[in-house]
SEFIZA-3560 file (N, C-alpha, C; in Angstrom, 3 decimals):
REM SEFIZA-3560
<numar><xx>0.824</xx><yy>-1.193</yy><zz>0.000</zz><atom>N</atom></numar>
<numar><xx>0.000</xx><yy>0.000</yy><zz>0.000</zz><atom>CA</atom></numar>
<numar><xx>0.866</xx><yy>1.253</yy><zz>0.000</zz><atom>C</atom></numar>
<numar><xx>1.990</xx><yy>1.254</yy><zz>0.633</zz><atom>N</atom></numar>
<numar><xx>2.842</xx><yy>2.416</yy><zz>0.678</zz><atom>CA</atom></numar>
<numar><xx>3.432</xx><yy>2.713</yy><zz>-0.704</zz><atom>C</atom></numar>
<numar><xx>3.649</xx><yy>1.655</yy><zz>-1.517</zz><atom>N</atom></numar>
<numar><xx>4.142</xx><yy>1.873</yy><zz>-2.875</zz><atom>CA</atom></numar>
<numar><xx>3.089</xx><yy>2.595</yy><zz>-3.707</zz><atom>C</atom></numar>
<numar><xx>1.856</xx><yy>2.256</yy><zz>-3.508</zz><atom>N</atom></numar>
<numar><xx>0.774</xx><yy>2.910</yy><zz>-4.249</zz><atom>CA</atom></numar>
<numar><xx>0.673</xx><yy>4.387</yy><zz>-3.873</zz><atom>C</atom></numar>
<numar><xx>0.871</xx><yy>4.687</yy><zz>-2.605</zz><atom>N</atom></numar>
<numar><xx>0.807</xx><yy>6.076</yy><zz>-2.149</zz><atom>CA</atom></numar>
<numar><xx>1.973</xx><yy>6.877</yy><zz>-2.746</zz><atom>C</atom></numar>
<numar><xx>3.156</xx><yy>6.257</yy><zz>-2.734</zz><atom>N</atom></numar>
<numar><xx>4.333</xx><yy>6.923</yy><zz>-3.297</zz><atom>CA</atom></numar>
<numar><xx>4.125</xx><yy>7.171</yy><zz>-4.787</zz><atom>C</atom></numar>
<numar><xx>3.608</xx><yy>6.177</yy><zz>-5.505</zz><atom>N</atom></numar>
<numar><xx>3.347</xx><yy>6.345</yy><zz>-6.938</zz><atom>CA</atom></numar>
<numar><xx>2.305</xx><yy>7.435</yy><zz>-7.176</zz><atom>C</atom></numar>
<numar><xx>1.273</xx><yy>7.496</yy><zz>-6.328</zz><atom>N</atom></numar>
<numar><xx>0.243</xx><yy>8.519</yy><zz>-6.474</zz><atom>CA</atom></numar>
<numar><xx>0.842</xx><yy>9.915</yy><zz>-6.242</zz><atom>C</atom></numar>
<numar><xx>1.686</xx><yy>10.022</yy><zz>-5.229</zz><atom>N</atom></numar>
<numar><xx>2.326</xx><yy>11.307</yy><zz>-4.937</zz><atom>CA</atom></numar>
<numar><xx>3.232</xx><yy>11.712</yy><zz>-6.100</zz><atom>C</atom></numar>
<numar><xx>4.015</xx><yy>10.765</yy><zz>-6.616</zz><atom>N</atom></numar>
<numar><xx>4.883</xx><yy>11.049</yy><zz>-7.760</zz><atom>CA</atom></numar>
<numar><xx>4.059</xx><yy>11.468</yy><zz>-8.980</zz><atom>C</atom></numar>
<numar><xx>2.931</xx><yy>10.837</yy><zz>-9.196</zz><atom>N</atom></numar>
<numar><xx>2.065</xx><yy>11.195</yy><zz>-10.320</zz><atom>CA</atom></numar>
<numar><xx>1.517</xx><yy>12.612</yy><zz>-10.143</zz><atom>C</atom></numar>
<numar><xx>1.122</xx><yy>12.932</yy><zz>-8.926</zz><atom>N</atom></numar>
<numar><xx>0.599</xx><yy>14.277</yy><zz>-8.649</zz><atom>CA</atom></numar>
<numar><xx>1.693</xx><yy>15.317</yy><zz>-8.862</zz><atom>C</atom></numar>
<numar><xx>2.891</xx><yy>15.050</yy><zz>-8.327</zz><atom>N</atom></numar>
<numar><xx>4.009</xx><yy>15.986</yy><zz>-8.481</zz><atom>CA</atom></numar>
<numar><xx>4.366</xx><yy>16.130</yy><zz>-9.964</zz><atom>C</atom></numar>
<numar><xx>4.408</xx><yy>15.024</yy><zz>-10.688</zz><atom>N</atom></numar>
<numar><xx>4.704</xx><yy>15.076</yy><zz>-12.125</zz><atom>CA</atom></numar>
<numar><xx>3.655</xx><yy>15.877</yy><zz>-12.872</zz><atom>C</atom></numar>
<numar><xx>2.400</xx><yy>15.681</yy><zz>-12.520</zz><atom>N</atom></numar>
<numar><xx>1.319</xx><yy>16.446</yy><zz>-13.147</zz><atom>CA</atom></numar>
<numar><xx>1.433</xx><yy>17.927</yy><zz>-12.844</zz><atom>C</atom></numar>
<numar><xx>1.770</xx><yy>18.257</yy><zz>-11.604</zz><atom>N</atom></numar>
<numar><xx>1.948</xx><yy>19.661</yy><zz>-11.234</zz><atom>CA</atom></numar>
<numar><xx>3.112</xx><yy>20.302</yy><zz>-11.989</zz><atom>C</atom></numar>
<numar><xx>4.213</xx><yy>19.564</yy><zz>-12.120</zz><atom>N</atom></numar>
<numar><xx>5.365</xx><yy>20.086</yy><zz>-12.854</zz><atom>CA</atom></numar>
<numar><xx>4.991</xx><yy>20.330</yy><zz>-14.306</zz><atom>C</atom></numar>
<numar><xx>4.293</xx><yy>19.410</yy><zz>-14.928</zz><atom>N</atom></numar>
<numar><xx>3.857</xx><yy>19.567</yy><zz>-16.314</zz><atom>CA</atom></numar>
<numar><xx>2.921</xx><yy>20.763</yy><zz>-16.443</zz><atom>C</atom></numar>
<numar><xx>1.987</xx><yy>20.879</yy><zz>-15.519</zz><atom>N</atom></numar>
<numar><xx>1.052</xx><yy>22.008</yy><zz>-15.530</zz><atom>CA</atom></numar>
<numar><xx>1.789</xx><yy>23.333</yy><zz>-15.412</zz><atom>C</atom></numar>
<numar><xx>2.739</xx><yy>23.414</yy><zz>-14.461</zz><atom>N</atom></numar>
<numar><xx>3.497</xx><yy>24.651</yy><zz>-14.274</zz><atom>CA</atom></numar>
<numar><xx>4.344</xx><yy>24.981</yy><zz>-15.499</zz><atom>C</atom></numar>
<numar><xx>4.914</xx><yy>23.972</yy><zz>-16.143</zz><atom>N</atom></numar>
<numar><xx>5.691</xx><yy>24.219</yy><zz>-17.358</zz><atom>CA</atom></numar>
<numar><xx>4.810</xx><yy>24.832</yy><zz>-18.446</zz><atom>C</atom></numar>
<numar><xx>3.615</xx><yy>24.289</yy><zz>-18.611</zz><atom>N</atom></numar>
<numar><xx>2.707</xx><yy>24.822</yy><zz>-19.630</zz><atom>CA</atom></numar>
<numar><xx>2.286</xx><yy>26.253</yy><zz>-19.306</zz><atom>C</atom></numar>
<numar><xx>1.967</xx><yy>26.497</yy><zz>-18.037</zz><atom>N</atom></numar>
<numar><xx>1.545</xx><yy>27.839</yy><zz>-17.637</zz><atom>CA</atom></numar>
<numar><xx>2.685</xx><yy>28.842</yy><zz>-17.841</zz><atom>C</atom></numar>
<numar><xx>3.883</xx><yy>28.475</yy><zz>-17.405</zz><atom>N</atom></numar>
<numar><xx>5.022</xx><yy>29.386</yy><zz>-17.552</zz><atom>CA</atom></numar>
<numar><xx>5.363</xx><yy>29.603</yy><zz>-19.019</zz><atom>C</atom></numar>
<numar><xx>5.288</xx><yy>28.581</yy><zz>-19.837</zz><atom>N</atom></numar>
<numar><xx>5.555</xx><yy>28.724</yy><zz>-21.268</zz><atom>CA</atom></numar>
<numar><xx>4.537</xx><yy>29.669</yy><zz>-21.904</zz><atom>C</atom></numar>
<numar><xx>3.267</xx><yy>29.463</yy><zz>-21.586</zz><atom>N</atom></numar>
<numar><xx>2.228</xx><yy>30.324</yy><zz>-22.155</zz><atom>CA</atom></numar>
<numar><xx>2.383</xx><yy>31.771</yy><zz>-21.680</zz><atom>C</atom></numar>
<numar><xx>2.738</xx><yy>31.960</yy><zz>-20.409</zz><atom>N</atom></numar>
<numar><xx>2.947</xx><yy>33.315</yy><zz>-19.891</zz><atom>CA</atom></numar>
<numar><xx>4.145</xx><yy>33.964</yy><zz>-20.580</zz><atom>C</atom></numar>
<numar><xx>5.207</xx><yy>33.215</yy><zz>-20.758</zz><atom>N</atom></numar>
<numar><xx>6.382</xx><yy>33.738</yy><zz>-21.463</zz><atom>CA</atom></numar>
<numar><xx>6.057</xx><yy>34.098</yy><zz>-22.899</zz><atom>C</atom></numar>
<numar><xx>5.270</xx><yy>33.268</yy><zz>-23.561</zz><atom>N</atom></numar>
<numar><xx>4.866</xx><yy>33.544</yy><zz>-24.943</zz><atom>CA</atom></numar>
<numar><xx>4.000</xx><yy>34.798</yy><zz>-25.003</zz><atom>C</atom></numar>
<numar><xx>3.102</xx><yy>34.959</yy><zz>-24.050</zz><atom>N</atom></numar>
<numar><xx>2.245</xx><yy>36.153</yy><zz>-24.016</zz><atom>CA</atom></numar>
<numar><xx>3.095</xx><yy>37.405</yy><zz>-23.795</zz><atom>C</atom></numar>
<numar><xx>4.059</xx><yy>37.333</yy><zz>-22.884</zz><atom>N</atom></numar>
<numar><xx>4.955</xx><yy>38.475</yy><zz>-22.647</zz><atom>CA</atom></numar>
<numar><xx>5.764</xx><yy>38.793</yy><zz>-23.898</zz><atom>C</atom></numar>
<numar><xx>6.239</xx><yy>37.772</yy><zz>-24.582</zz><atom>N</atom></numar>
<numar><xx>7.006</xx><yy>37.956</yy><zz>-25.813</zz><atom>CA</atom></numar>
<numar><xx>6.154</xx><yy>38.674</yy><zz>-26.864</zz><atom>C</atom></numar>
<numar><xx>4.914</xx><yy>38.248</yy><zz>-27.030</zz><atom>N</atom></numar>
<numar><xx>4.024</xx><yy>38.882</yy><zz>-27.999</zz><atom>CA</atom></numar>
<numar><xx>3.782</xx><yy>40.351</yy><zz>-27.663</zz><atom>C</atom></numar>
<numar><xx>3.612</xx><yy>40.646</yy><zz>-26.376</zz><atom>N</atom></numar>
<numar><xx>3.395</xx><yy>42.037</yy><zz>-25.952</zz><atom>CA</atom></numar>
<numar><xx>4.636</xx><yy>42.870</yy><zz>-26.246</zz><atom>C</atom></numar>
<numar><xx>5.811</xx><yy>42.341</yy><zz>-25.963</zz><atom>N</atom></numar>
<numar><xx>7.055</xx><yy>43.069</yy><zz>-26.205</zz><atom>CA</atom></numar>
<numar><xx>7.240</xx><yy>43.336</yy><zz>-27.694</zz><atom>C</atom></numar>
<numar><xx>6.936</xx><yy>42.352</yy><zz>-28.528</zz><atom>N</atom></numar>
<numar><xx>7.060</xx><yy>42.533</yy><zz>-29.977</zz><atom>CA</atom></numar>
<numar><xx>6.106</xx><yy>43.630</yy><zz>-30.453</zz><atom>C</atom></numar>
<numar><xx>4.883</xx><yy>43.644</yy><zz>-29.922</zz><atom>N</atom></numar>
<numar><xx>3.926</xx><yy>44.689</yy><zz>-30.311</zz><atom>CA</atom></numar>
<numar><xx>4.405</xx><yy>46.068</yy><zz>-29.879</zz><atom>C</atom></numar>
<numar><xx>4.973</xx><yy>46.170</yy><zz>-28.679</zz><atom>N</atom></numar>
<numar><xx>5.500</xx><yy>47.452</yy><zz>-28.211</zz><atom>CA</atom></numar>
<numar><xx>6.652</xx><yy>47.941</yy><zz>-29.091</zz><atom>C</atom></numar>
<numar><xx>7.543</xx><yy>47.034</yy><zz>-29.461</zz><atom>N</atom></numar>
<numar><xx>8.659</xx><yy>47.407</yy><zz>-30.335</zz><atom>CA</atom></numar>
<numar><xx>8.137</xx><yy>47.884</yy><zz>-31.683</zz><atom>C</atom></numar>
<numar><xx>7.143</xx><yy>47.184</yy><zz>-32.230</zz><atom>N</atom></numar>
<numar><xx>6.545</xx><yy>47.605</yy><zz>-33.504</zz><atom>CA</atom></numar>
<numar><xx>5.930</xx><yy>48.994</yy><zz>-33.384</zz><atom>C</atom></numar>
<numar><xx>5.261</xx><yy>49.251</yy><zz>-32.274</zz><atom>N</atom></numar>
<numar><xx>4.634</xx><yy>50.557</yy><zz>-32.061</zz><atom>CA</atom></numar>
<numar><xx>5.697</xx><yy>51.654</yy><zz>-31.999</zz><atom>C</atom></numar>
<numar><xx>6.804</xx><yy>51.384</yy><zz>-31.281</zz><atom>N</atom></numar>
<numar><xx>7.883</xx><yy>52.369</yy><zz>-31.209</zz><atom>CA</atom></numar>
<numar><xx>8.476</xx><yy>52.620</yy><zz>-32.596</zz><atom>C</atom></numar>
<numar><xx>8.665</xx><yy>51.560</yy><zz>-33.366</zz><atom>N</atom></numar>
<numar><xx>9.237</xx><yy>51.718</yy><zz>-34.703</zz><atom>CA</atom></numar>
<numar><xx>8.318</xx><yy>52.539</yy><zz>-35.603</zz><atom>C</atom></numar>
<numar><xx>7.010</xx><yy>52.305</yy><zz>-35.521</zz><atom>N</atom></numar>
<numar><xx>6.064</xx><yy>53.074</yy><zz>-36.322</zz><atom>CA</atom></numar>
<numar><xx>6.077</xx><yy>54.533</yy><zz>-35.892</zz><atom>C</atom></numar>
<numar><xx>6.161</xx><yy>54.770</yy><zz>-34.585</zz><atom>N</atom></numar>
<numar><xx>6.199</xx><yy>56.137</yy><zz>-34.077</zz><atom>CA</atom></numar>
<numar><xx>7.453</xx><yy>56.850</yy><zz>-34.567</zz><atom>C</atom></numar>
<numar><xx>8.599</xx><yy>56.157</yy><zz>-34.513</zz><atom>N</atom></numar>
<numar><xx>9.847</xx><yy>56.746</yy><zz>-34.996</zz><atom>CA</atom></numar>
<numar><xx>9.764</xx><yy>57.066</yy><zz>-36.476</zz><atom>C</atom></numar>
<numar><xx>9.200</xx><yy>56.153</yy><zz>-37.251</zz><atom>N</atom></numar>
<numar><xx>9.074</xx><yy>56.376</yy><zz>-38.695</zz><atom>CA</atom></numar>
<numar><xx>8.163</xx><yy>57.573</yy><zz>-38.966</zz><atom>C</atom></numar>
<numar><xx>7.088</xx><yy>57.692</yy><zz>-38.211</zz><atom>N</atom></numar>
<numar><xx>6.164</xx><yy>58.814</yy><zz>-38.401</zz><atom>CA</atom></numar>
<numar><xx>6.857</xx><yy>60.136</yy><zz>-38.076</zz><atom>C</atom></numar>
<numar><xx>7.631</xx><yy>60.169</yy><zz>-36.982</zz><atom>N</atom></numar>
<numar><xx>8.350</xx><yy>61.387</yy><zz>-36.608</zz><atom>CA</atom></numar>
<numar><xx>9.412</xx><yy>61.754</yy><zz>-37.647</zz><atom>C</atom></numar>
<numar><xx>10.096</xx><yy>60.759</yy><zz>-38.176</zz><atom>N</atom></numar>
<numar><xx>11.094</xx><yy>61.021</yy><zz>-39.216</zz><atom>CA</atom></numar>
<numar><xx>10.430</xx><yy>61.569</yy><zz>-40.469</zz><atom>C</atom></numar>
<numar><xx>9.268</xx><yy>61.028</yy><zz>-40.816</zz><atom>N</atom></numar>
<numar><xx>8.526</xx><yy>61.514</yy><zz>-41.975</zz><atom>CA</atom></numar>
<numar><xx>8.104</xx><yy>62.969</yy><zz>-41.778</zz><atom>C</atom></numar>
<numar><xx>7.620</xx><yy>63.290</yy><zz>-40.571</zz><atom>N</atom></numar>
<numar><xx>7.223</xx><yy>64.663</yy><zz>-40.282</zz><atom>CA</atom></numar>
<numar><xx>8.430</xx><yy>65.603</yy><zz>-40.359</zz><atom>C</atom></numar>
<numar><xx>9.571</xx><yy>65.164</yy><zz>-39.842</zz><atom>N</atom></numar>
<numar><xx>10.784</xx><yy>65.991</yy><zz>-39.890</zz><atom>CA</atom></numar>
<numar><xx>11.216</xx><yy>66.222</yy><zz>-41.337</zz><atom>C</atom></numar>
<numar><xx>11.126</xx><yy>65.180</yy><zz>-42.158</zz><atom>N</atom></numar>
<numar><xx>11.472</xx><yy>65.325</yy><zz>-43.571</zz><atom>CA</atom></numar>
<numar><xx>10.550</xx><yy>66.317</yy><zz>-44.267</zz><atom>C</atom></numar>
<numar><xx>9.257</xx><yy>66.248</yy><zz>-43.967</zz><atom>N</atom></numar>
<numar><xx>8.304</xx><yy>67.172</yy><zz>-44.572</zz><atom>CA</atom></numar>
<numar><xx>8.586</xx><yy>68.611</yy><zz>-44.148</zz><atom>C</atom></numar>
<numar><xx>8.904</xx><yy>68.810</yy><zz>-42.876</zz><atom>N</atom></numar>
<numar><xx>9.229</xx><yy>70.155</yy><zz>-42.398</zz><atom>CA</atom></numar>
<numar><xx>10.498</xx><yy>70.683</yy><zz>-43.066</zz><atom>C</atom></numar>
<numar><xx>11.484</xx><yy>69.827</yy><zz>-43.221</zz><atom>N</atom></numar>
<numar><xx>12.727</xx><yy>70.236</yy><zz>-43.868</zz><atom>CA</atom></numar>
<numar><xx>12.476</xx><yy>70.616</yy><zz>-45.326</zz><atom>C</atom></numar>
<numar><xx>11.670</xx><yy>69.819</yy><zz>-46.016</zz><atom>N</atom></numar>
<numar><xx>11.356</xx><yy>70.125</yy><zz>-47.409</zz><atom>CA</atom></numar>
<numar><xx>10.607</xx><yy>71.447</yy><zz>-47.517</zz><atom>C</atom></numar>
<numar><xx>9.671</xx><yy>71.689</yy><zz>-46.620</zz><atom>N</atom></numar>
<numar><xx>8.916</xx><yy>72.945</yy><zz>-46.647</zz><atom>CA</atom></numar>
<numar><xx>9.848</xx><yy>74.123</yy><zz>-46.376</zz><atom>C</atom></numar>
<numar><xx>10.763</xx><yy>73.974</yy><zz>-45.426</zz><atom>N</atom></numar>
<numar><xx>11.718</xx><yy>75.050</yy><zz>-45.128</zz><atom>CA</atom></numar>
<numar><xx>12.624</xx><yy>75.305</yy><zz>-46.326</zz><atom>C</atom></numar>
<numar><xx>13.046</xx><yy>74.242</yy><zz>-46.994</zz><atom>N</atom></numar>
<numar><xx>13.885</xx><yy>74.409</yy><zz>-48.186</zz><atom>CA</atom></numar>
<numar><xx>13.144</xx><yy>75.160</yy><zz>-49.289</zz><atom>C</atom></numar>
<numar><xx>11.872</xx><yy>74.813</yy><zz>-49.483</zz><atom>N</atom></numar>
<numar><xx>11.075</xx><yy>75.511</yy><zz>-50.507</zz><atom>CA</atom></numar>
<numar><xx>10.922</xx><yy>76.986</yy><zz>-50.157</zz><atom>C</atom></numar>
<numar><xx>10.644</xx><yy>77.297</yy><zz>-48.897</zz><atom>N</atom></numar>
<numar><xx>10.530</xx><yy>78.704</yy><zz>-48.485</zz><atom>CA</atom></numar>
<numar><xx>11.840</xx><yy>79.439</yy><zz>-48.699</zz><atom>C</atom></numar>
<numar><xx>12.942</xx><yy>78.801</yy><zz>-48.358</zz><atom>N</atom></numar>
<numar><xx>14.251</xx><yy>79.420</yy><zz>-48.539</zz><atom>CA</atom></numar>
<numar><xx>14.498</xx><yy>79.721</yy><zz>-50.016</zz><atom>C</atom></numar>
<numar><xx>14.196</xx><yy>78.771</yy><zz>-50.881</zz><atom>N</atom></numar>
<numar><xx>14.385</xx><yy>78.983</yy><zz>-52.320</zz><atom>CA</atom></numar>
<numar><xx>13.526</xx><yy>80.134</yy><zz>-52.827</zz><atom>C</atom></numar>
<numar><xx>12.293</xx><yy>80.223</yy><zz>-52.363</zz><atom>N</atom></numar>
<numar><xx>11.411</xx><yy>81.319</yy><zz>-52.786</zz><atom>CA</atom></numar>
<numar><xx>11.965</xx><yy>82.667</yy><zz>-52.334</zz><atom>C</atom></numar>
<numar><xx>12.456</xx><yy>82.722</yy><zz>-51.108</zz><atom>N</atom></numar>
<numar><xx>13.008</xx><yy>83.976</yy><zz>-50.587</zz><atom>CA</atom></numar>
<numar><xx>14.254</xx><yy>84.369</yy><zz>-51.373</zz><atom>C</atom></numar>
<numar><xx>15.120</xx><yy>83.407</yy><zz>-51.655</zz><atom>N</atom></numar>
<numar><xx>16.331</xx><yy>83.688</yy><zz>-52.418</zz><atom>CA</atom></numar>
<numar><xx>15.962</xx><yy>84.169</yy><zz>-53.823</zz><atom>C</atom></numar>
<numar><xx>14.989</xx><yy>83.535</yy><zz>-54.460</zz><atom>N</atom></numar>
<numar><xx>14.546</xx><yy>83.964</yy><zz>-55.791</zz><atom>CA</atom></numar>
<numar><xx>14.007</xx><yy>85.389</yy><zz>-55.745</zz><atom>C</atom></numar>
<numar><xx>13.198</xx><yy>85.684</yy><zz>-54.752</zz><atom>N</atom></numar>
<numar><xx>12.631</xx><yy>87.030</yy><zz>-54.621</zz><atom>CA</atom></numar>
<numar><xx>13.733</xx><yy>88.054</yy><zz>-54.366</zz><atom>C</atom></numar>
<numar><xx>14.692</xx><yy>87.715</yy><zz>-53.540</zz><atom>N</atom></numar>
<numar><xx>15.811</xx><yy>88.618</yy><zz>-53.268</zz><atom>CA</atom></numar>
<numar><xx>16.633</xx><yy>88.854</yy><zz>-54.534</zz><atom>C</atom></numar>
<numar><xx>16.854</xx><yy>87.828</yy><zz>-55.311</zz><atom>N</atom></numar>
<numar><xx>17.576</xx><yy>87.975</yy><zz>-56.581</zz><atom>CA</atom></numar>
<numar><xx>16.818</xx><yy>88.898</yy><zz>-57.538</zz><atom>C</atom></numar>
<numar><xx>15.493</xx><yy>88.727</yy><zz>-57.610</zz><atom>N</atom></numar>
<numar><xx>14.680</xx><yy>89.595</yy><zz>-58.471</zz><atom>CA</atom></numar>
<numar><xx>14.778</xx><yy>91.046</yy><zz>-58.013</zz><atom>C</atom></numar>
<numar><xx>14.711</xx><yy>91.260</yy><zz>-56.698</zz><atom>N</atom></numar>
<numar><xx>14.798</xx><yy>92.628</yy><zz>-56.178</zz><atom>CA</atom></numar>
<numar><xx>16.181</xx><yy>93.219</yy><zz>-56.440</zz><atom>C</atom></numar>
<numar><xx>17.212</xx><yy>92.400</yy><zz>-56.329</zz><atom>N</atom></numar>
<numar><xx>18.571</xx><yy>92.868</yy><zz>-56.607</zz><atom>CA</atom></numar>
<numar><xx>18.706</xx><yy>93.263</yy><zz>-58.072</zz><atom>C</atom></numar>
<numar><xx>18.139</xx><yy>92.447</yy><zz>-58.961</zz><atom>N</atom></numar>
<numar><xx>18.161</xx><yy>92.777</yy><zz>-60.392</zz><atom>CA</atom></numar>
<numar><xx>17.441</xx><yy>94.098</yy><zz>-60.656</zz><atom>C</atom></numar>
<numar><xx>16.271</xx><yy>94.262</yy><zz>-60.045</zz><atom>N</atom></numar>
<numar><xx>15.521</xx><yy>95.511</yy><zz>-60.220</zz><atom>CA</atom></numar>
<numar><xx>16.317</xx><yy>96.709</yy><zz>-59.694</zz><atom>C</atom></numar>
<numar><xx>16.936</xx><yy>96.561</yy><zz>-58.551</zz><atom>N</atom></numar>
<numar><xx>17.728</xx><yy>97.642</yy><zz>-57.960</zz><atom>CA</atom></numar>
<numar><xx>18.911</xx><yy>97.997</yy><zz>-58.854</zz><atom>C</atom></numar>
<numar><xx>19.576</xx><yy>96.980</yy><zz>-59.383</zz><atom>N</atom></numar>
<numar><xx>20.706</xx><yy>97.232</yy><zz>-60.278</zz><atom>CA</atom></numar>
<numar><xx>20.233</xx><yy>97.931</yy><zz>-61.550</zz><atom>C</atom></numar>
<numar><xx>19.073</xx><yy>97.571</yy><zz>-62.052</zz><atom>N</atom></numar>
<numar><xx>18.513</xx><yy>98.218</yy><zz>-63.237</zz><atom>CA</atom></numar>
<numar><xx>18.260</xx><yy>99.698</yy><zz>-62.954</zz><atom>C</atom></numar>
<numar><xx>17.637</xx><yy>99.953</yy><zz>-61.808</zz><atom>N</atom></numar>
<numar><xx>17.346</xx><yy>101.351</yy><zz>-61.437</zz><atom>CA</atom></numar>
<numar><xx>18.640</xx><yy>102.133</yy><zz>-61.262</zz><atom>C</atom></numar>
<numar><xx>19.635</xx><yy>101.543</yy><zz>-60.606</zz><atom>N</atom></numar>
<numar><xx>20.932</xx><yy>102.211</yy><zz>-60.427</zz><atom>CA</atom></numar>
<numar><xx>21.570</xx><yy>102.486</yy><zz>-61.782</zz><atom>C</atom></numar>
<numar><xx>21.469</xx><yy>101.560</yy><zz>-62.682</zz><atom>N</atom></numar>
<numar><xx>22.032</xx><yy>101.741</yy><zz>-64.026</zz><atom>CA</atom></numar>
<numar><xx>21.343</xx><yy>102.874</yy><zz>-64.760</zz><atom>C</atom></numar>
<numar><xx>20.035</xx><yy>102.943</yy><zz>-64.637</zz><atom>N</atom></numar>
<numar><xx>19.270</xx><yy>104.023</yy><zz>-65.287</zz><atom>CA</atom></numar>
<numar><xx>19.665</xx><yy>105.373</yy><zz>-64.705</zz><atom>C</atom></numar>
<numar><xx>19.823</xx><yy>105.390</yy><zz>-63.363</zz><atom>N</atom></numar>
<numar><xx>20.180</xx><yy>106.653</yy><zz>-62.700</zz><atom>CA</atom></numar>
<numar><xx>21.588</xx><yy>107.090</yy><zz>-63.116</zz><atom>C</atom></numar>
<numar><xx>22.510</xx><yy>106.147</yy><zz>-63.201</zz><atom>N</atom></numar>
<numar><xx>23.876</xx><yy>106.459</yy><zz>-63.597</zz><atom>CA</atom></numar>
<numar><xx>23.914</xx><yy>106.917</yy><zz>-65.043</zz><atom>C</atom></numar>
<numar><xx>23.061</xx><yy>106.364</yy><zz>-65.875</zz><atom>N</atom></numar>
<numar><xx>23.030</xx><yy>106.734</yy><zz>-67.287</zz><atom>CA</atom></numar>
<numar><xx>22.512</xx><yy>108.136</yy><zz>-67.477</zz><atom>C</atom></numar>
<numar><xx>21.554</xx><yy>108.577</yy><zz>-66.692</zz><atom>N</atom></numar>
<numar><xx>20.962</xx><yy>109.901</yy><zz>-66.837</zz><atom>CA</atom></numar>
<numar><xx>21.865</xx><yy>110.965</yy><zz>-66.242</zz><atom>C</atom></numar>
<numar><xx>22.594</xx><yy>110.615</yy><zz>-65.180</zz><atom>N</atom></numar>
<numar><xx>23.432</xx><yy>111.590</yy><zz>-64.511</zz><atom>CA</atom></numar>
<numar><xx>24.663</xx><yy>111.893</yy><zz>-65.370</zz><atom>C</atom></numar>
<numar><xx>25.212</xx><yy>110.892</yy><zz>-66.028</zz><atom>N</atom></numar>
<numar><xx>26.441</xx><yy>111.109</yy><zz>-66.799</zz><atom>CA</atom></numar>
<numar><xx>26.230</xx><yy>111.931</yy><zz>-67.975</zz><atom>C</atom></numar>
//
């Protein structure tokens, strides 16, 4: 009878160990999935911020080009006026 009790206890302990292994494996897998989702979210956020920075840089470059073009036009006009004034004075 004592052998049967020992075998029953060993079976219970073995069952508990198997159960705990499954629970811990599933918990680890769930944590892994959550971590992967968080990393994906961070990567998407970084990509979105980089895209916004690129758009801002492009807009600033376009504004700079427009200002430079306008300044060049004004310089040309000023030089024309100076030339006309110099021509009439001489």
